[in-house]
N, C-alpha and C positions, 0 to 999 in steps of 0.2 A: 840394225836399228830395231829397237823393241817397240811394239805397238800395243796400245791399250784400247779395249773396247768397253765403253761406258754405257750401260743401259739402265734406264730409270722406269720404275713402275709405281702405280697406285691403283689398287683394286683391279688388277688386270690378270687374274689367275688364268683366264682362258686363252691369253696370248703368250704366256711365258714360254711354253714349249716351242711355238713358232719362232719367236725372236731368238732365243738362245740356240736352238738347233741351227738356225741360219748363220749365226756367228761361228759355231763350231764347224760348220761345213766349209767355211772360207779357206782358201789356200793362204797360209800365213807365214811370216818369217819364223825362224827358230825360236825367237823370244817373243812371247805374247802373254796377255792377261785379259781376263774379263772381270770388270768391277760392276756389281749389281747394286743399284741404289733403290731402296724402297721407301716410300713416303708414309710409312705407318699403316700399311694395308691391314684390314681386318678380315679379308677373305683368305683364300689359300695361296696367295701369291708368294709369300715368303717361304712357306713350306715346300712349294714346288721348286723355287729357286734353290733352296737348301739341298734338295735331292740332286740337282745338277752339281752343286758345289762338292758334295760328298763323293761324287764320281771322279772329280778332278780338283782336289783342294790345292794342288800346286799352282793352278792357273786361274782359279775362280775364287773371288772374295765377295762378301755381302756386307752392305752397310744399311742399317735400318734407322730412319729418322724417328724421333719421338713425335707423337701426335696426341693432342688433347681432344677426345671425342666431343667435348662440350663446346669447343671453340670453332668458329667459322674462319677458314683460311682462304687467302687469295691463291687460286690454283697456279697462276703464272709465277708468282713469287716463290711458292713452295717447290714447284718443278725446277726453278732456277737454283734454289738452294741445294736441291738434290744433286743437280749436275755439278755445281761448284764443289760440293763436298767430295764427289768422286774425283774431280780434277786434283783436289788437294791430296788425295791418297794414291793416285796412280803413279806408276814408276816407268811408264813408257816414254820414248822419245817423240812419239806422235800418237794421236788418238782418233777414234771414231765415236760419235755419240748416236745413240739410238733411243727413240721413244718406245716404251714397252709394247705398244700395240702394232708396231711396224716390223718389217723383216727385210733381210737382204735377199735379192733375187738373182744375184750374180756372184759366183764363188771365185771369180778370177781377177777381180779388180784390185785387191789389196796389195799383192806383190808389185805390180807395175807402179802403183801410187807411191809405195815406200821407196822404190828404186828412183822415182823422180825426185822425191825429197832428198835422198842421199846425193843425187847428182847435182842438185840445185839448192845450195844452202841459203840462197836469197829468197826462196819460195817458202811461204808459210802455210799454204793451203792448196790441196788438190780438190777441185770441185767437180763432181760428176752429176748425173741427172737422176731425178726422181720420177716415179710413175705412180698413178693413182690406182689403188687396188680396192675393189669392192668384193664383199663376201660372195663366194660361189663362182667367181670368174676364174679364168686361167691364171695360174700363179707365175706365169712367165710374162715379162714386159712385152708391150706391143711391138717394139722394134729392138733390133740388136745393138745399134749404135756402133761406135768405133772407140778403140783404145788409143787413138792418135792424140798426143798432148797438144793443146792449143794455148800458148802463152797469151794471157789477157791482161791488159792494163787495168790498174785499179780504177782509173777514171771511167773507162768503158763499163766495167762491172757495176760501179756505183750508180751510174746513170741509167743503164739499160738492161742489166742482167740480174739473174737470181738463180741460186742453187740452194736447195734445202740443206740445212746443217747435217742431217743424217746421211747425206750423200757425199760427205767430205772426209778427207783424211787431213788432219790438222797437226802442224808441228807444235810441239811443246818444248819447254815448259812455260807456264805463265809466271810472271814475276809477282812477288808479294804485293807490289803496288798495284799491278793490274787486277789481281784478285780482290783487293780491298775496294777498288773502284767498282768492279762488277757487283760486289756484295752491297755496296752503298746504293747503286742504281736500282737494285732489286729486280733486275731483269737480265737473265741470261738465256734467252729464248732463241728461236730459229735465226732470225735476221741478225740479232746481236752477236750470236756465236760466230757467224761467218765474218761480219764486219770487224769483230775483235781480232780474228786471225789476220784479216786483210790489213789492219792497222800496223801489224808487226812484220809484214813481208809481202811478197808478190803472190800472184795467183796463176795457177795453170788449170784450165778447164779441159775436161775429158767428156765428150758428148756421148755418154753411154749410160743408159738407165740401169742403176744397180740397187736402188733403195725403193722398196714398196711402201708407199704411204697409205695406210689403211683409211679409207674414206667412210665416215659415218654420217648418216643423215642427221640434219639438225645440229651441226657442230656449234660450239660456243660462238665463233666469229660470225658464221652465216646467220645465226639466230638474232644477231644484233641489228638494230635499225641504223640508218646512215649516221645519225648523230653519235651513237655509241661507238660505231666503227671509227668515225673521225676522231673522237676523243682518245680512243686507244692508240691510234696511229700517231697522234700528236705526241703522246707520251713516249712512243717508240722513237720518234724523231729526236726528242731530247736526249735519250740514251745514245742514239747513233752519233749525234754531234759530239758528245763527250768522249765516246770511244774512239772516233776517228780523229778528233782534234781540229783546230782552226784551219789547217792547211787544206782540208777536204770539205770545208763548209759548203761551198757552192755545189759540189757534186752530191753531197748528202741532201741538200735542199732540192736538187733536181729529182733525186730518188723519191722524196716524200712530197713532191709538189701536189699530187692528188689529195693527200691527207690535209695539207695546209689549206687548199682551196675548198675542199668539202667543209672543213671547219669554218672557213670564211663565209661561204654561202649560207651556212646554218647558224651563224654566229649568235643570232638573237634568240635561238631556241635550243642551243646545245645542252644547257643545264636542264631546261624544262623537258626535253625529249629523252633525256638519259636517266637510267636508273640511278638514284642518289648515291648508292654505295660505290659502283664503278666510277661515277663522275668524280667523287672525292678522291678515289684512288688515282685517277689520271692526274689530278692536280698535285697530289703527293709525289707522284713519279716525276713530274716536271720540276718540282722543288728540289728533289734529290739530285736531279741532273743540273740544277742551277739554270734551268731553261726558262728565263723570264718571259720571253716572247710567247712561248707556247702556253704558259700559265695565263698570261693576259688574254690571249685569243680565246681560251676556254671560258674566261670570265668577262667577255667583252661587254655585256650590258651594264656591268658594274663599274666600268672604267671611267676615268675622267676624260674630258676632251683631248688633253695632251697625250694621255696614254693611248687613246684610240688612234690618234694620228701616228704614233710610233708603231702600233700594231699594223695599221694599214700600209705603212711604208715597207715593213718587213714582209708582209704577205705578198705584195706586188714584186718585191725583190725575189722571193722564192718562185713566183710564177714565171719570171723572166728566164729562170734556169731551165724550164721545161714547159713551154706554152701548150703542147699537145695534152699534157696531163691536166692543165687548167680546164680545157674543153671537156675532158673526160669527167672531171669533178662536177662540172656544170650539168652534164647529162645524168650523172649518178644522183644528183640532188634535185633536179628540176621537177620530177614527178613524185616527190615524197608526199605521203599523206598529210593533209592539213597545211600545205605550203602557204606561206604568207609572204607578202612583200618585205624584203629585207632592208629596204631603204638605202 
């Protein structure tokens, strides 16, 4: 079984050596490749990646996306396009995805994961663990973990579990129809990647930290206020529902119940408390996913009485799938600045 390692960069020259050397250090099957996707960097990212390619052109390829310096792009959509472009060009039977500022901290996970995929054709994803790395700390994970495979039901994963896409080995290929759906949704990010694999097969968890997720202070998500986080997650719910399909609707709603109820508690201020550009982007993503309930929730103050009734019914139905997450959403939004009575 051939494995493809897909790594994406944008303006990440200082991380190229870390990420690529960690891939090269892995114990790999005889057939492997590294596909590097760059989102039009203007620093030295491409030149440094090219130096690696020249040392091993048989196994390493580079794809650089066009970028108009005068245009402002949505970073999530561009990163998704970058990943999907690599998927279209890969030749592996399975693949791993890496964000350019991260690295692998375990050289021994690849071969066992590939062996599991070979032995279990019904399995589409082997999900391992991630650990948070901060500059200057020990580059080894805080715990060793285990290589023992743990078959996990899709329902259990959807409702209660999470594994970062970078810590997964995913069976390919994607069908043309699947790729078109992902491109239309405009989101092929962390959660979407794993759910998309899960929609096509079963999951095996391996509770061993293998992927170092580099933590930076003031990340895009943590810098958002609760209204912006809720809007982003509602858009993510729309994509998840389309990816998983109607058979898994209740479990997907359980997974996103916090987002639904945060948006509900903030429903009269979502637009007012959000930056206008991201807010319009969330609405657009809901429309792409044909996610009418999510779009109406984001636009709640503008709705007719009948539409509000429909949204209210849907929100409460989502809450019934995971009551503890409703409580958590209430806690998250209760002490927000400028809180007003939602009525």
